[in-house]
C-alpha positions as CSV (number, residue, x, y, z in Angstrom):
1,M,0.0,0.0,0.0
2,T,1.1,3.6,-0.7
3,P,2.0,5.3,2.5
4,P,0.0,8.5,3.3
5,P,1.6,11.7,2.2
6,R,3.7,13.7,4.6
7,V,1.9,17.1,5.0
8,V,3.7,20.1,6.3
9,A,1.6,23.1,7.1
10,V,3.4,26.4,6.6
11,V,2.0,29.5,8.4
12,V,3.5,32.8,7.6
13,A,3.2,35.2,10.6
14,Y,3.7,38.9,11.0
15,A,2.5,40.9,14.1
16,R,-0.8,39.2,14.7
17,R,-0.1,37.1,17.7
18,D,-3.8,36.5,18.7
19,L,-4.8,35.4,15.2
20,L,-1.7,33.2,15.0
21,R,-2.7,31.4,18.1
22,E,-6.2,30.8,16.7
23,A,-4.7,29.5,13.4
24,L,-2.5,27.1,15.4
25,D,-5.4,26.0,17.5
26,A,-7.3,25.2,14.3
27,L,-4.3,23.2,12.9
28,A,-4.2,21.2,16.2
29,A,-7.9,20.4,15.8
30,Q,-7.7,18.9,12.3
31,S,-9.5,15.6,11.9
32,R,-6.6,14.4,9.7
33,P,-3.6,15.6,11.7
34,V,-0.9,17.7,10.0
35,D,2.5,15.8,10.2
36,V,4.5,19.0,10.8
37,V,3.6,22.6,11.5
38,L,6.1,25.2,10.4
39,V,5.7,28.8,11.4
40,V,7.7,31.4,9.5
41,D,7.9,34.5,11.6
42,N,8.6,37.5,9.4
43,A,10.6,39.5,12.0
44,S,7.4,40.4,13.9
45,P,7.7,43.3,16.3
46,D,5.3,41.6,18.7
47,D,5.8,38.2,20.4
48,S,4.4,36.1,17.6
49,A,7.5,33.9,17.6
50,E,7.1,33.2,21.3
51,V,3.4,32.4,20.9
52,A,4.3,29.8,18.2
53,Q,7.2,28.3,20.2
54,T,5.0,27.7,23.3
55,H,1.9,26.4,21.4
56,D,0.7,22.9,22.1
57,V,0.8,21.9,18.5
58,G,4.6,22.0,18.8
59,P,5.5,23.8,15.6
60,I,8.9,24.3,14.2
61,V,9.5,28.1,14.2
62,V,11.8,29.8,11.7
63,T,12.3,33.5,12.7
64,L,13.6,35.6,9.8
65,S,15.9,38.5,10.7
66,R,14.0,40.8,8.4
67,N,10.5,41.2,7.1
68,T,10.4,39.6,3.7
69,G,6.7,40.1,3.1
70,G,4.2,37.4,2.4
71,A,5.9,36.5,-0.8
72,G,9.3,36.0,0.9
73,G,7.8,34.2,3.9
74,F,6.0,31.7,1.7
75,A,9.1,31.1,-0.5
76,A,11.2,30.6,2.7
77,G,8.6,28.3,4.3
78,L,8.0,26.3,1.2
79,A,11.7,25.7,0.6
80,H,12.3,24.7,4.2
81,A,9.4,22.3,4.1
82,V,10.7,20.7,0.9
83,E,14.4,20.5,1.6
84,S,14.6,20.1,5.4
85,L,11.3,18.6,6.4
86,S,10.8,16.0,3.7
87,A,7.3,17.2,2.8
88,D,5.2,15.5,0.1
89,L,2.5,18.1,0.3
90,V,2.8,21.7,1.7
91,W,-0.3,23.4,3.1
92,L,0.3,27.2,2.8
93,M,-1.6,29.8,4.8
94,D,-1.4,33.2,6.4
95,D,-1.7,33.7,10.2
96,D,-5.3,35.0,9.7
97,T,-6.4,31.7,8.1
98,I,-8.5,29.6,10.4
99,P,-9.1,26.1,8.9
100,T,-12.3,24.2,9.9
101,P,-11.6,20.8,11.5
102,S,-12.1,18.9,8.3
103,A,-10.3,21.3,5.9
104,L,-7.2,19.2,5.4
105,A,-9.0,15.9,5.3
106,E,-11.3,17.2,2.5
107,L,-8.4,18.4,0.5
108,L,-6.7,15.0,0.7
109,R,-10.0,13.2,0.0
110,A,-10.5,15.1,-3.3
111,R,-6.8,14.6,-4.2
112,D,-7.1,10.8,-3.6
113,A,-10.3,10.5,-5.5
114,Y,-9.4,12.6,-8.6
115,P,-8.4,10.5,-11.6
116,G,-5.0,12.0,-12.2
117,P,-2.2,14.1,-10.7
118,V,-3.1,17.4,-9.0
119,A,-0.5,20.1,-8.7
120,L,-2.4,22.1,-6.0
121,L,-5.7,22.2,-4.2
122,G,-7.4,25.2,-2.6
123,S,-10.1,25.5,0.0
124,R,-13.4,27.5,-0.1
125,V,-12.6,30.7,1.8
126,V,-15.3,32.4,3.9
127,W,-15.4,35.4,6.1
128,H,-16.2,35.0,9.8
129,D,-19.9,35.4,9.1
130,G,-19.9,32.6,6.5
131,R,-20.0,34.7,3.3
132,E,-17.7,33.7,0.5
133,H,-14.7,35.9,0.7
134,P,-14.3,37.9,-2.5
135,M,-10.5,38.3,-1.9
136,N,-10.0,34.5,-2.3
137,T,-12.6,33.1,-4.7
138,P,-11.0,32.0,-7.9
139,R,-13.1,31.5,-11.1
140,R,-13.5,28.2,-12.9
141,R,-10.6,27.5,-15.3
142,P,-11.4,29.3,-18.6
143,G,-11.6,26.8,-21.4
144,A,-11.8,23.7,-19.1
145,T,-13.1,20.8,-21.1
146,A,-16.4,19.1,-20.2
147,A,-14.4,16.0,-19.1
148,A,-12.2,18.1,-16.7
149,V,-15.2,19.8,-15.2
150,D,-17.0,16.5,-14.8
151,A,-13.9,14.9,-13.2
152,A,-13.7,17.8,-10.7
153,E,-17.4,17.7,-10.0
154,A,-17.2,14.0,-9.1
155,V,-14.9,15.0,-6.2
156,D,-17.0,18.0,-5.2
157,A,-14.4,20.4,-6.7
158,V,-14.0,23.0,-9.5
159,P,-11.1,23.2,-11.9
160,V,-9.2,26.5,-11.4
161,R,-6.4,28.4,-13.1
162,S,-5.2,30.1,-9.9
163,S,-5.4,29.8,-6.2
164,S,-4.7,31.7,-3.0
165,F,-2.2,31.4,-0.2
166,V,-5.2,31.4,2.1
167,S,-5.1,27.5,2.2
168,M,-3.2,26.2,-0.8
169,L,-2.1,22.5,-0.7
170,A,0.9,22.2,-3.1
171,D,2.4,19.0,-4.4
172,V,6.2,19.0,-3.9
173,R,6.7,17.5,-7.3
174,A,5.2,20.7,-8.8
175,V,7.3,22.8,-6.5
176,R,10.5,21.1,-7.6
177,R,9.6,21.5,-11.2
178,Y,8.4,25.2,-11.2
179,G,10.4,26.6,-8.3
180,L,9.3,29.0,-5.5
181,P,7.1,32.2,-5.3
182,V,8.8,35.3,-6.4
183,A,10.0,36.8,-3.1
184,D,10.6,40.3,-4.6
185,Y,6.8,40.7,-5.0
186,F,6.8,41.3,-1.2
187,I,3.0,41.5,-1.0
188,W,0.1,41.1,-3.5
189,N,-0.2,39.0,-6.7
190,D,2.5,36.6,-5.4
191,D,0.0,33.8,-4.9
192,F,-1.7,34.5,-8.2
193,E,1.6,34.4,-10.1
194,Y,2.8,31.3,-8.3
195,S,-0.4,29.3,-8.6
196,A,-0.8,30.3,-12.2
197,R,2.7,29.2,-12.9
198,L,2.1,25.8,-11.3
199,L,-1.2,25.5,-13.1
200,R,-0.3,26.6,-16.6
201,E,0.1,22.9,-17.5
202,G,-0.9,21.3,-14.2
203,T,-4.3,20.6,-12.6
204,G,-5.7,22.8,-9.8
205,L,-8.9,22.1,-7.8
206,L,-11.0,24.3,-5.6
207,V,-12.5,21.8,-3.1
208,R,-15.9,23.1,-1.9
209,S,-16.1,20.9,1.2
210,S,-12.7,22.1,2.5
211,V,-13.5,25.4,4.3
212,V,-11.3,28.0,6.0
213,E,-12.1,31.4,7.5
214,H,-10.1,34.4,6.4
215,R,-10.2,36.7,9.4
216,T,-9.6,40.0,7.5
217,K,-10.6,43.2,9.3
218,A,-13.1,44.1,6.6
219,F,-15.1,42.2,4.0
220,G,-14.0,42.9,0.5
221,A,-11.4,42.5,-2.3
222,T,-8.0,44.0,-2.3
223,D,-9.2,46.9,-4.6
224,A,-11.1,48.4,-1.6
225,D,-9.0,51.6,-1.2
226,P,-5.6,50.1,-0.7
227,G,-3.7,53.3,-0.1
228,E,0.1,53.1,-0.5
229,R,-0.1,49.4,-1.1
230,F,-1.5,50.2,-4.5
231,Y,2.2,50.5,-5.5
232,Y,2.5,46.7,-5.2
233,E,-0.7,46.0,-7.0
234,V,0.5,47.9,-10.1
235,R,4.2,46.9,-10.0
236,N,3.6,43.3,-9.4
237,K,0.8,42.9,-11.9
238,L,3.1,44.5,-14.6
239,W,5.8,42.0,-13.6
240,L,3.4,39.2,-13.8
241,L,2.2,40.3,-17.3
242,T,5.6,41.0,-18.7
243,R,8.2,39.0,-16.8
244,S,6.5,35.8,-15.7
245,A,6.0,32.4,-17.5
246,A,2.7,31.9,-15.6
247,L,0.4,33.1,-18.4
248,T,-0.1,32.2,-22.1
249,P,0.1,35.1,-24.6
250,A,-3.7,35.1,-24.9
251,E,-4.0,35.3,-21.1
252,R,-1.6,38.2,-21.0
253,V,-3.9,40.2,-23.3
254,L,-7.0,39.4,-21.3
255,Y,-5.5,40.0,-17.9
256,S,-3.9,43.3,-19.1
257,G,-7.3,44.7,-20.0
258,A,-8.8,43.4,-16.8
259,S,-6.0,44.9,-14.7
260,V,-6.4,48.4,-16.3
261,R,-10.1,48.3,-15.7
262,R,-9.5,47.3,-12.1
263,W,-7.0,50.1,-11.5
264,V,-9.3,52.7,-13.0
265,R,-12.2,51.5,-10.8
266,T,-10.0,51.4,-7.7
267,V,-8.9,55.0,-8.2
268,A,-12.4,56.2,-9.0
269,R,-13.9,54.7,-5.9
270,S,-11.0,55.8,-3.6
271,R,-11.4,58.4,-0.8
272,Q,-7.7,59.2,-1.1
273,R,-7.2,59.4,-4.9
274,P,-3.9,61.5,-4.7
275,V,-2.3,58.8,-2.6
276,L,-3.4,56.1,-5.1
277,V,-2.3,58.1,-8.1
278,R,1.2,58.6,-6.6
279,A,1.5,55.0,-5.5
280,G,0.3,53.8,-8.9
281,A,2.7,56.0,-10.8
282,R,5.6,54.6,-8.8
283,G,4.4,51.1,-9.4
284,L,4.1,51.8,-13.1
285,R,7.6,53.1,-13.2
286,D,9.2,50.2,-11.3
287,G,7.0,47.6,-13.1
288,V,8.3,48.8,-16.4
289,L,11.9,49.7,-15.6
290,R,12.8,47.1,-13.0
291,T,12.9,43.3,-13.1
292,P,12.2,41.1,-10.0
293,R,15.3,39.9,-8.4
294,P,15.9,36.1,-8.1
295,T,14.3,34.7,-5.0
296,G,17.6,33.3,-3.8
297,R,19.1,36.7,-3.9
298,V,16.2,38.4,-2.1
299,L,16.4,35.7,0.7
300,A,20.1,35.6,1.0
301,G,21.7,35.9,4.4
302,L,19.0,34.0,6.2
303,G,21.0,30.9,7.2
304,D,19.5,27.5,6.6
305,V,16.5,29.1,4.9
306,S,18.8,30.6,2.3
307,R,20.4,27.2,1.7
308,D,17.0,25.5,1.2
309,V,15.8,28.3,-1.2
310,A,19.0,27.9,-3.3
311,A,18.6,24.1,-3.4
312,V,14.9,24.3,-4.7
313,E,15.7,27.1,-7.2
314,E,18.7,25.4,-8.6
315,G,16.9,22.1,-8.9
316,S,14.0,23.7,-10.7
317,G,16.2,25.7,-13.0
318,T,14.6,29.0,-11.9
319,A,17.7,30.4,-10.2
320,R,19.3,33.3,-12.0
321,A,22.6,35.0,-11.5
């Protein structure tokens, strides 16, 4: 018999100690236990690292010496899970992700029942009041064949083209082939770029019966008046559209138009338009004139984590000088 996969849960934490404790409580309560819990503390100014180190679930805690953003934290955690913790599957989430008790079991059930390899699976994401969270609700994969839709429906899932780091279960074989998230994104669009890269040729499933809560402060998408963070939305989306291998040429055209419409709508609805205009202009400049640095270079100087990142990147062929 095939042994069960070794699942490592990676929680990226930054300055939300109380939410982190709730996330770890939820991981401890999984009906299918996680084999290892890894917390990546992104140089939190609070005692998040101590909260993790003293939690009953007994996580491994990696404390980074500088804040690398969500993109850097997930790249570091994924690399450490693959290279140092012998993961078969890596379950990625932020510290404000609260999985329901059957969340992992349902992801694995769908993976086992699906007739073919699955690169990644995502959970249905709801807000604390049970509404579907618009920040983390991917659409059905465009152009999916009837056979692919039927195969997904048979396991209570939907075929998708992208997924979110708010509960993403990634197969290590896909990670070794396609590499790590682009750490230089820092925040925003990093999960979209990474999941689209894994799913350009691979299969991704949104599993309806696997449910997690995303404990954001407000209900809404990322275009709800983002302030200075609009810089990352514009810069990273331009990097995705012009520098990433995640999208096909046709998808680049479609997403370019959709992005411009989204940016115009965001600015039009904003109560701080001058802030968004300035941030967007800087993002436009850097998105055009700069290129994201290799993840190994961004995460250099972080000890064992840097070693793990280099090993994954070199093995996948994505490392660049």
